[in-house]
VOMAR-281022 format. One line per 8 residues: their letters; for each residue x, y, z of N, C-alpha, C. Coordinates in pm, whole numbers, always signed. Layout:
VOMAR-281022
a> X:Y:Z:X:Y:Z:X:Y:Z; ... $
This chain:
VOMAR-281022
mtlpaadl> +79:-3067:-126:+6:-3013:-238:+63:-3077:-365; -18:-3126:-451:+24:-3186:-574:+55:-3084:-675; +171:-3087:-735:+213:-2988:-831:+161:-3022:-971; +109:-2930:-1049:+79:-2955:-1187:+202:-2991:-1267; +173:-3055:-1375:+282:-3102:-1465:+372:-2985:-1503; +308:-2872:-1537:+382:-2755:-1587:+478:-2700:-1482; +456:-2730:-1354:+542:-2675:-1244:+650:-2780:-1205; +670:-2884:-1277:+784:-2975:-1248:+892:-2953:-1348 $
vvheappt> +1015:-2956:-1298:+1137:-2931:-1376:+1200:-3067:-1405; +1224:-3095:-1527:+1283:-3223:-1571:+1432:-3202:-1601; +1514:-3277:-1537:+1661:-3268:-1562:+1716:-3401:-1621; +1790:-3386:-1731:+1842:-3506:-1792:+1965:-3552:-1714; +1968:-3683:-1673:+2080:-3733:-1600:+2189:-3773:-1701; +2319:-3766:-1662:+2428:-3807:-1751:+2423:-3956:-1783; +2471:-3996:-1896:+2466:-4142:-1931:+2556:-4224:-1841; +2507:-4340:-1810:+2583:-4425:-1724:+2695:-4491:-1800 $
pggeperk> +2807:-4535:-1724:+2914:-4597:-1795:+2883:-4718:-1872; +2786:-4790:-1827:+2753:-4915:-1895:+2664:-4894:-2023; +2644:-4775:-2056:+2558:-4751:-2174:+2412:-4769:-2156; +2367:-4771:-2035:+2226:-4788:-2012:+2152:-4663:-2050; +2022:-4672:-2082:+1945:-4555:-2133:+1945:-4446:-2022; +1942:-4324:-2066:+1942:-4208:-1974:+1811:-4205:-1901; +1824:-4169:-1773:+1708:-4153:-1688:+1678:-4003:-1662; +1555:-3974:-1653:+1516:-3833:-1630:+1472:-3814:-1488 $
aiagrspt> +1539:-3719:-1423:+1508:-3692:-1280:+1405:-3576:-1273; +1307:-3586:-1190:+1204:-3477:-1171:+1234:-3401:-1043; +1258:-3278:-1059:+1284:-3192:-932:+1164:-3107:-908; +1111:-3112:-783:+998:-3030:-749:+1039:-2894:-704; +942:-2800:-709:+971:-2657:-661:+865:-2625:-557; +908:-2542:-466:+821:-2499:-363:+717:-2402:-421; +598:-2389:-344:+497:-2298:-399:+546:-2152:-410; +634:-2111:-323:+689:-1972:-332:+770:-1958:-461 $
riavdrlr> +854:-2058:-488:+934:-2053:-610:+842:-2053:-731; +744:-2133:-729:+650:-2138:-844:+583:-1999:-864; +548:-1939:-756:+480:-1801:-762:+577:-1698:-817; +697:-1705:-775:+797:-1605:-817:+827:-1622:-967; +832:-1751:-1012:+858:-1779:-1155:+735:-1729:-1240; +614:-1745:-1188:+499:-1698:-1253:+498:-1539:-1272; +542:-1479:-1163:+543:-1330:-1168:+654:-1283:-1261; +761:-1354:-1270:+869:-1312:-1354:+828:-1324:-1506 $
kdpialic> +734:-1422:-1536:+693:-1437:-1672:+571:-1350:-1708; +516:-1273:-1608:+398:-1194:-1633:+445:-1051:-1666; +425:-1004:-1788:+468:-870:-1819:+399:-765:-1749; +265:-783:-1725:+189:-680:-1648:+241:-665:-1502; +274:-777:-1447:+321:-777:-1303:+461:-710:-1298; +544:-737:-1398:+673:-669:-1398:+662:-521:-1418; +575:-474:-1512:+554:-330:-1531:+502:-264:-1406; +410:-329:-1337:+352:-268:-1212:+451:-272:-1110 $
fvtvvlfs> +536:-371:-1098:+640:-384:-995:+742:-264:-1018; +782:-242:-1135:+876:-135:-1169:+812:+1:-1137; +683:+14:-1163:+611:+139:-1137:+606:+163:-979; +575:+58:-905:+568:+77:-756:+704:+106:-698; +813:+39:-757:+946:+63:-706:+984:+212:-740; +943:+265:-860:+980:+400:-891:+911:+499:-799; +786:+478:-770:+716:+566:-675:+781:+549:-533; +821:+434:-495:+881:+415:-362:+1014:+493:-362 $
liaifagp> +1092:+484:-459:+1221:+561:-469:+1197:+711:-462; +1087:+755:-526:+1053:+899:-526:+1020:+940:-378; +946:+855:-309:+905:+884:-172:+1027:+878:-80; +1117:+780:-98:+1231:+764:-5:+1329:+878:-23; +1356:+917:-152:+1453:+1022:-178:+1391:+1151:-229; +1282:+1190:-156:+1207:+1315:-191:+1298:+1429:-180; +1370:+1447:-69:+1454:+1563:-54:+1569:+1580:-153; +1647:+1467:-179:+1752:+1474:-282:+1695:+1502:-423 $
lcdlfgvs> +1579:+1444:-451:+1519:+1466:-581:+1483:+1618:-599; +1424:+1676:-501:+1389:+1824:-505:+1513:+1901:-525; +1622:+1862:-453:+1749:+1936:-474:+1805:+1918:-613; +1788:+1795:-666:+1837:+1773:-802:+1765:+1854:-906; +1633:+1871:-889:+1559:+1954:-983:+1558:+2100:-942; +1615:+2129:-832:+1624:+2267:-793:+1493:+2331:-753; +1403:+2252:-696:+1272:+2294:-660:+1263:+2280:-505; +1164:+2352:-449:+1145:+2347:-301:+998:+2387:-264 $
tetvrast> +955:+2341:-151:+819:+2363:-101:+817:+2494:-18; +930:+2561:-5:+932:+2682:+71:+847:+2792:+25; +785:+2871:+111:+700:+2978:+75:+777:+3093:+4; +718:+3130:-109:+791:+3237:-187:+698:+3360:-199; +751:+3469:-237:+670:+3591:-258:+595:+3566:-389; +462:+3567:-377:+380:+3534:-496:+396:+3627:-615; +430:+3751:-586:+438:+3844:-697:+560:+3818:-791; +657:+3734:-742:+768:+3698:-825:+734:+3592:-927 $
ridlttnl> +630:+3527:-911:+594:+3414:-999:+446:+3425:-1051; +363:+3510:-990:+223:+3509:-1023:+180:+3646:-1066; +96:+3645:-1174:+29:+3767:-1225:-76:+3807:-1127; -61:+3915:-1055:-154:+3948:-952:-292:+3985:-1001; -311:+4012:-1125:-442:+4038:-1182:-526:+3918:-1208; -456:+3811:-1252:-528:+3682:-1289:-498:+3574:-1185; -394:+3593:-1106:-354:+3485:-1008:-297:+3368:-1079; -254:+3376:-1204:-198:+3267:-1275:-52:+3285:-1290 $
plegppng> +31:+3177:-1316:+171:+3190:-1329:+215:+3290:-1437; +327:+3363:-1413:+385:+3450:-1516:+448:+3373:-1628; +516:+3259:-1590:+589:+3175:-1682:+538:+3031:-1676; +547:+2959:-1781:+502:+2818:-1783:+354:+2811:-1805; +299:+2685:-1790:+158:+2664:-1810:+77:+2739:-1700; -49:+2779:-1736:-124:+2741:-1853:-110:+2835:-1976; -58:+2953:-1955:-46:+3055:-2065:+87:+3058:-2132; +191:+3002:-2074:+322:+3003:-2120:+373:+2860:-2171 $
sydpehpf> +496:+2862:-2215:+552:+2736:-2258:+615:+2666:-2141; +684:+2554:-2165:+750:+2475:-2067:+858:+2560:-1995; +855:+2555:-1866:+955:+2626:-1781:+1053:+2528:-1719; +1179:+2525:-1763:+1269:+2422:-1707:+1297:+2441:-1559; +1283:+2565:-1504:+1304:+2584:-1358:+1191:+2526:-1280; +1077:+2513:-1334:+956:+2453:-1269:+896:+2357:-1364; +942:+2230:-1369:+891:+2129:-1473:+744:+2110:-1467; +681:+2108:-1345:+543:+2087:-1330:+462:+2220:-1322 $
gvapatgq> +531:+2329:-1344:+466:+2460:-1321:+464:+2499:-1177; +393:+2612:-1152:+373:+2659:-1019:+229:+2676:-986; +199:+2674:-860:+56:+2682:-818:-1:+2827:-833; -120:+2840:-880:-176:+2970:-900:-200:+3042:-755; -197:+3161:-748:-223:+3240:-628:-109:+3237:-526; -40:+3125:-514:+67:+3111:-414:+205:+3106:-474; +216:+3056:-599:+346:+3040:-662:+431:+2929:-616; +379:+2841:-537:+453:+2724:-489:+481:+2628:-601 $
dnlavwiy> +601:+2566:-600:+644:+2478:-706:+559:+2351:-703; +492:+2312:-819:+414:+2193:-823:+491:+2067:-813; +613:+2058:-871:+684:+1940:-867:+728:+1899:-728; +774:+2000:-651:+811:+1974:-512:+689:+1930:-429; +574:+1985:-455:+456:+1946:-376:+416:+1811:-415; +429:+1779:-552:+387:+1642:-605:+484:+1539:-542; +615:+1560:-532:+705:+1466:-479:+683:+1436:-329; +663:+1543:-253:+640:+1531:-111:+497:+1473:-86 $
gcqtslyl> +403:+1500:-176:+273:+1438:-168:+280:+1289:-186; +366:+1247:-283:+392:+1105:-301:+451:+1040:-173; +541:+1108:-111:+606:+1061:+9:+498:+1046:+120; +412:+1146:+136:+307:+1143:+242:+219:+1023:+219; +171:+1008:+92:+73:+898:+61:+139:+762:+80; +256:+740:+41:+322:+604:+48:+357:+575:+195; +416:+677:+265:+452:+651:+400:+332:+615:+487; +229:+692:+473:+106:+674:+552:+37:+535:+516 $
aamaavfs> +28:+507:+387:-30:+381:+345:+49:+264:+387; +176:+277:+376:+270:+165:+423:+256:+137:+575; +258:+243:+652:+245:+228:+795:+109:+168:+831; +3:+212:+774:-131:+168:+802:-144:+21:+754; -90:-11:+645:-101:-156:+594:-19:-245:+688; +100:-205:+730:+178:-288:+820:+110:-315:+951; +66:-207:+1014:+6:-224:+1149:-128:-298:+1141; -211:-269:+1047:-339:-342:+1031:-320:-491:+997 $
tvigvtlg> -211:-521:+921:-182:-661:+887:-134:-736:+1012; -39:-672:+1093:+12:-735:+1213:-101:-766:+1306; -192:-668:+1331:-305:-684:+1430:-402:-791:+1374; -435:-783:+1246:-529:-875:+1190:-478:-1019:+1191; -347:-1036:+1161:-289:-1173:+1153:-285:-1229:+1293; -240:-1147:+1390:-236:-1198:+1528:-370:-1240:+1578; -474:-1153:+1567:-604:-1190:+1619:-668:-1303:+1536; -645:-1305:+1408:-698:-1413:+1327:-635:-1549:+1365 $
llagflgg> -502:-1557:+1395:-439:-1669:+1438:-500:-1730:+1572; -512:-1635:+1663:-563:-1675:+1797:-707:-1722:+1783; -790:-1643:+1711:-929:-1685:+1703:-947:-1817:+1632; -876:-1838:+1523:-890:-1965:+1452:-834:-2084:+1523; -720:-2069:+1587:-652:-2186:+1653:-709:-2217:+1783; -735:-2119:+1870:-785:-2139:+2010:-928:-2180:+2011; -1008:-2112:+1926:-1151:-2136:+1917:-1218:-2109:+2051; -1340:-2162:+2062:-1413:-2146:+2190:-1440:-1999:+2226 $
vfdaiisf> -1411:-1970:+2359:-1438:-1838:+2409:-1351:-1728:+2336; -1222:-1766:+2306:-1136:-1670:+2239:-1192:-1636:+2099; -1235:-1731:+2027:-1290:-1707:+1897:-1419:-1627:+1906; -1500:-1656:+2000:-1622:-1579:+2016:-1600:-1433:+2046; -1502:-1407:+2141:-1471:-1268:+2175:-1410:-1193:+2062; -1313:-1248:+2000:-1247:-1183:+1879:-1341:-1154:+1770; -1425:-1260:+1738:-1522:-1243:+1634:-1629:-1131:+1670; -1661:-1125:+1796:-1754:-1020:+1837:-1698:-887:+1815 $
ftdlfltf> -1570:-865:+1856:-1508:-729:+1832:-1484:-703:+1693; -1454:-805:+1613:-1440:-787:+1467:-1570:-738:+1402; -1680:-801:+1437:-1809:-755:+1386:-1850:-618:+1442; -1818:-591:+1568:-1845:-461:+1626:-1770:-351:+1554; -1644:-367:+1534:-1562:-269:+1462:-1608:-248:+1320; -1661:-354:+1259:-1710:-328:+1127:-1836:-247:+1118; -1908:-229:+1232:-2023:-149:+1231:-1995:+3:+1245; -1873:+37:+1288:-1841:+177:+1304:-1824:+244:+1169 $
pfllaala> -1887:+355:+1146:-1872:+436:+1017:-1733:+504:+1013; -1661:+464:+917:-1520:+517:+899:-1520:+666:+875; -1602:+713:+784:-1594:+857:+754:-1646:+941:+871; -1743:+894:+946:-1795:+967:+1061:-1680:+983:+1166; -1608:+877:+1190:-1494:+889:+1286:-1388:+990:+1244; -1359:+987:+1113:-1259:+1083:+1063:-1315:+1228:+1072; -1443:+1245:+1045:-1499:+1383:+1053:-1501:+1428:+1203; -1520:+1338:+1291:-1520:+1378:+1435:-1384:+1411:+1488 $
lapiiner> -1285:+1336:+1435:-1151:+1352:+1486:-1087:+1484:+1441; -1113:+1522:+1315:-1044:+1635:+1259:-1060:+1763:+1335; -1181:+1809:+1377:-1196:+1927:+1455:-1133:+1915:+1594; -1129:+1796:+1646:-1063:+1782:+1787:-916:+1808:+1770; -853:+1757:+1668:-708:+1777:+1649:-682:+1925:+1617; -763:+1987:+1537:-744:+2123:+1506:-758:+2213:+1629; -851:+2189:+1712:-874:+2272:+1834:-764:+2244:+1933; -711:+2124:+1940:-605:+2091:+2038:-468:+2139:+1995 $
fgtdpdkl> -434:+2121:+1871:-299:+2140:+1822:-292:+2253:+1712; -405:+2321:+1684:-404:+2414:+1578:-309:+2533:+1591; -277:+2566:+1715:-183:+2672:+1736:-40:+2643:+1719; -2:+2519:+1704:+132:+2474:+1689:+149:+2403:+1555; +191:+2466:+1453:+197:+2395:+1318:+277:+2269:+1317; +389:+2269:+1384:+474:+2149:+1390:+404:+2028:+1451; +338:+2052:+1572:+271:+1946:+1635:+145:+1904:+1552; +78:+1998:+1493:-36:+1963:+1417:+3:+1872:+1295 $
rtvsfyal> +117:+1909:+1235:+172:+1830:+1124:+199:+1683:+1161; +252:+1659:+1280:+287:+1529:+1321:+165:+1454:+1372; +87:+1520:+1455:-25:+1453:+1522:-134:+1419:+1414; -159:+1507:+1318:-262:+1471:+1217:-217:+1354:+1129; -87:+1340:+1111:-40:+1231:+1027:-62:+1096:+1102; -21:+1092:+1227:-28:+960:+1302:-173:+943:+1345; -254:+1044:+1360:-394:+1022:+1389:-463:+954:+1267; -430:+1002:+1149:-491:+943:+1030:-441:+793:+1014 $
vgilvffg> -315:+771:+1047:-267:+626:+1045:-348:+539:+1144; -374:+597:+1262:-448:+527:+1361:-586:+498:+1317; -656:+594:+1250:-795:+579:+1203:-794:+467:+1095; -698:+465:+1003:-697:+367:+894:-668:+228:+957; -579:+219:+1053:-550:+87:+1121:-671:+46:+1195; -737:+137:+1267:-853:+109:+1348:-967:+41:+1261; -984:+93:+1139:-1087:+38:+1052:-1033:-57:+949; -905:-104:+953:-848:-187:+844:-812:-321:+882 $
wmgvarlv> -808:-353:+1012:-751:-482:+1049:-856:-599:+1043; -989:-565:+1033:-1092:-668:+1043:-1091:-763:+929; -1062:-706:+811:-1071:-801:+690:-959:-896:+695; -838:-849:+735:-722:-942:+747:-749:-1053:+851; -810:-1008:+966:-835:-1106:+1077:-937:-1213:+1028; -1038:-1173:+956:-1134:-1269:+910:-1071:-1369:+813; -985:-1312:+722:-923:-1398:+619:-835:-1503:+689; -749:-1457:+783:-653:-1543:+848:-730:-1646:+935 $
rgevlslr> -832:-1604:+1002:-913:-1691:+1083:-975:-1812:+1002; -1021:-1775:+882:-1080:-1879:+804:-970:-1982:+754; -855:-1932:+719:-746:-2017:+681:-699:-2108:+799; -687:-2046:+911:-641:-2122:+1034:-745:-2235:+1069; -871:-2206:+1057:-975:-2308:+1092:-950:-2431:+1006; -903:-2413:+881:-877:-2523:+793:-745:-2594:+825; -648:-2507:+854:-511:-2564:+883:-502:-2640:+1016; -574:-2602:+1112:-559:-2664:+1251:-611:-2804:+1245 $
erefvhaa> -678:-2849:+1150:-721:-2984:+1137:-626:-3070:+1050; -517:-3011:+1011:-420:-3086:+928:-333:-3176:+1018; -271:-3280:+954:-199:-3383:+1025:-75:-3317:+1098; -3:-3225:+1036:+114:-3178:+1100:+82:-3096:+1226; -38:-3033:+1239:-74:-2967:+1356:-107:-3064:+1464; -181:-3162:+1429:-216:-3276:+1529:-88:-3339:+1579; +9:-3363:+1493:+133:-3426:+1530:+203:-3336:+1626; +211:-3205:+1596:+287:-3114:+1684:+211:-3103:+1824 $
rvigvptr> +87:-3115:+1828:+23:-3118:+1958:+53:-3242:+2037; +54:-3356:+1971:+77:-3487:+2036:+214:-3486:+2101; +312:-3432:+2037:+455:-3446:+2088:+477:-3321:+2187; +381:-3241:+2209:+391:-3143:+2318:+456:-3010:+2267; +443:-2980:+2143:+499:-2847:+2098:+416:-2737:+2157; +480:-2629:+2209:+401:-2521:+2273:+311:-2450:+2163; +205:-2401:+2212:+108:-2326:+2122:+167:-2217:+2042; +256:-2140:+2108:+318:-2021:+2042:+401:-2079:+1920 $
rilfreml> +475:-2185:+1944:+554:-2238:+1839:+467:-2289:+1723; +355:-2360:+1755:+265:-2404:+1650:+214:-2290:+1572; +176:-2182:+1638:+112:-2075:+1564:+218:-2006:+1472; +337:-1975:+1526:+427:-1889:+1448:+536:-1966:+1370; +553:-2096:+1404:+654:-2172:+1334:+592:-2279:+1234; +468:-2317:+1266:+404:-2420:+1193:+293:-2366:+1095; +207:-2280:+1154:+92:-2235:+1085:+122:-2107:+996; +194:-2011:+1067:+210:-1885:+995:+281:-1897:+859 $
pnliapiv> +382:-1984:+845:+445:-2003:+711:+345:-2047:+605; +245:-2115:+644:+137:-2156:+548:+34:-2051:+514; +47:-1934:+585:-44:-1825:+555:+26:-1710:+486; +148:-1732:+438:+222:-1618:+380:+143:-1574:+253; +100:-1662:+169:+35:-1626:+47:-90:-1533:+68; -186:-1576:+151:-301:-1475:+172:-260:-1349:+241; -159:-1348:+325:-115:-1231:+394:-53:-1132:+302; +38:-1181:+210:+96:-1105:+104:-8:-1039:+18 $
vsfslglp> -102:-1122:-27:-202:-1071:-115:-292:-967:-42; -328:-989:+83:-402:-890:+158:-330:-757:+172; -197:-772:+203:-116:-645:+214:-109:-566:+90; -82:-639:-26:-66:-575:-153:-196:-509:-199; -307:-566:-165:-436:-505:-205:-483:-398:-111; -426:-399:+10:-459:-296:+111:-385:-168:+90; -266:-169:+34:-191:-47:+3:-269:+53:-79; -318:+16:-202:-388:+114:-281:-512:+164:-214 $
ayvaaeag> -577:+84:-127:-699:+135:-64:-658:+244:+34; -548:+227:+106:-498:+332:+198:-456:+459:+127; -390:+435:+11:-348:+558:-70:-472:+641:-107; -569:+570:-161:-688:+640:-206:-768:+700:-83; -767:+629:+28:-832:+686:+156:-766:+813:+201; -630:+809:+198:-559:+932:+244:-588:+1052:+149; -584:+1025:+21:-615:+1132:-70:-753:+1183:-59; -849:+1087:-42:-990:+1128:-34:-1015:+1209:+96 $
lsylgigv> -960:+1166:+210:-974:+1238:+335:-913:+1377:+331; -792:+1383:+272:-728:+1514:+259:-804:+1605:+167; -863:+1551:+63:-944:+1628:-32:-1065:+1693:+48; -1118:+1609:+143:-1234:+1664:+219:-1187:+1757:+331; -1060:+1771:+347:-1010:+1867:+449:-1002:+1800:+586; -1002:+1669:+602:-993:+1597:+727:-878:+1500:+735; -781:+1519:+652:-672:+1430:+642:-554:+1485:+720; -437:+1490:+653:-318:+1553:+715:-317:+1702:+706 $
fnreswgq> -251:+1768:+804:-255:+1911:+802:-108:+1955:+795; -83:+2079:+737:+52:+2139:+727:+152:+2044:+669; +109:+1960:+576:+189:+1868:+511:+144:+1855:+366; +243:+1838:+271:+208:+1826:+132:+132:+1696:+109; +24:+1702:+34:-57:+1584:+5:-124:+1599:-127; -136:+1490:-197:-207:+1489:-327:-351:+1529:-309; -415:+1479:-200:-556:+1511:-176:-578:+1659:-155; -493:+1725:-80:-503:+1869:-54:-481:+1946:-180 $
tintatkw> -386:+1901:-268:-361:+1968:-396:-487:+1952:-485; -549:+1838:-491:-668:+1824:-566:-779:+1912:-513; -794:+1927:-380:-892:+2008:-325:-875:+2161:-368; -745:+2200:-373:-722:+2339:-414:-734:+2355:-565; -693:+2251:-647:-689:+2260:-787:-826:+2260:-850; -924:+2202:-788:-1057:+2192:-845:-1113:+2330:-880; -1076:+2435:-806:-1127:+2567:-831:-1063:+2625:-964; -947:+2567:-1004:-872:+2619:-1111:-878:+2532:-1235 $
weeyplyl> -975:+2448:-1239:-982:+2341:-1344:-991:+2411:-1486; -1076:+2510:-1500:-1099:+2569:-1632:-979:+2648:-1679; -919:+2724:-1584:-808:+2811:-1620:-675:+2736:-1624; -657:+2631:-1537:-530:+2569:-1526:-550:+2420:-1498; -593:+2342:-1609:-627:+2202:-1584:-505:+2115:-1554; -383:+2155:-1591:-266:+2072:-1555:-243:+2072:-1402; -287:+2170:-1336:-265:+2178:-1187:-345:+2062:-1124; -462:+2029:-1172:-543:+1921:-1117:-500:+1781:-1175 $
iepvlgia> -455:+1786:-1299:-420:+1656:-1363:-300:+1590:-1296; -202:+1674:-1256:-79:+1613:-1197:-102:+1523:-1072; -169:+1571:-973:-192:+1481:-858:-285:+1368:-886; -386:+1393:-969:-480:+1283:-1010:-407:+1178:-1081; -320:+1214:-1170:-242:+1115:-1248:-154:+1036:-1156; -90:+1096:-1060:-3:+1029:-961:-85:+921:-885; -202:+963:-833:-282:+872:-753:-330:+756:-842; -371:+788:-966:-424:+683:-1056:-316:+587:-1090 $
llcvalnl> -201:+629:-1128:-90:+534:-1165:-50:+448:-1046; -37:+511:-930:+12:+429:-813:-98:+328:-777; -227:+365:-768:-329:+274:-729:-351:+165:-828; -347:+200:-960:-364:+97:-1057:-246:-7:-1060; -123:+45:-1041:-6:-45:-1035:-13:-138:-908; -54:-73:-797:-65:-164:-678:-173:-267:-688; -288:-227:-747:-400:-317:-753:-365:-430:-858; -308:-397:-965:-268:-503:-1066:-161:-594:-1015 $
lgdairda> -67:-534:-942:+36:-613:-882:-21:-711:-774; -111:-663:-694:-180:-744:-594:-254:-860:-660; -330:-828:-771:-401:-932:-845:-302:-1037:-901; -192:-990:-954:-88:-1088:-1012:-30:-1169:-900; -2:-1117:-778:+51:-1196:-676:-59:-1298:-627; -181:-1257:-620:-285:-1351:-585:-299:-1473:-682; -293:-1437:-808:-301:-1544:-905:-175:-1629:-907; -63:-1572:-880:+65:-1648:-877:+67:-1748:-767 $
fdpktrr> +8:-1713:-653:+5:-1805:-541:-108:-1903:-548; -195:-1890:-642:-309:-1982:-653:-267:-2099:-744; -259:-2224:-697:-216:-2335:-777:-316:-2370:-892; -440:-2320:-879:-538:-2358:-983:-536:-2255:-1096; -463:-2150:-1081:-459:-2041:-1185:-352:-2072:-1284; -381:-2054:-1407:-282:-2076:-1519:-274:-1934:-1587; -162:-1871:-1579:-138:-1735:-1640:-27:-1743:-1734 $
């Protein structure tokens, strides 16, 4: 790949003993190094990266953070925090001032701490989205590599299943699975909590690998005609080595971009399904909080704004970071 002039680093060589004119040496940079340098110079990318890291730290250290703020998701006696006539909090918003013991306030009717629910909801969304993005990317990359490189019958079979899976309605499958899980595990809250989480991951992976597979297949169809692939075949390099040692490194850019753009889609999907009541069960979730808070919008708007703001900030940061990564790896883009 020919590097633009702006991506070449010029180093001044030291003067020679004979007093000859100084020569300038040109040092090239790899495409990955160029992309990283572009991202470091992009203020929007840096802000989004810091935002994503902050949300990730909140998800990883959810328990210690709740202990630090002195909040918990444990069930409390509602009468100690809630006015039983209005079902609104006795202290803090919406009728009171800021309550340091509950920085985000408490939920109406139940008295549960909103900050603890928000933190664990962030953990649920990021864990689920990260697992779904990793598994769907691995499946999509593997099938895309095989379809594009082997061609023939393998390409036809994989392409057929890709098109077939694209015809399945995502929402209908989720709606059908939710009552089955409830009927099978509804009597055991712990099992329902675990099974509903991994079932939702499975649904998202089931409907998420096709785009990655198509993207990788198209890139491989172009790469397999390159000289280095033909040379590897001539000297007898095994197919597995060609796929994973020769071709896969050249697909890092589209894979990273696809992964970064898939994360916000899975975060939004989890929140949307939980809002509809067919997502995770017996687990804190931003979508479930939104579902409950919509009934209190007029009396307690902050209760709804908190999870919506979390979803919006996380999805915007992930989307803008994904766009920045895509532009950074594109040699034709000047940012």
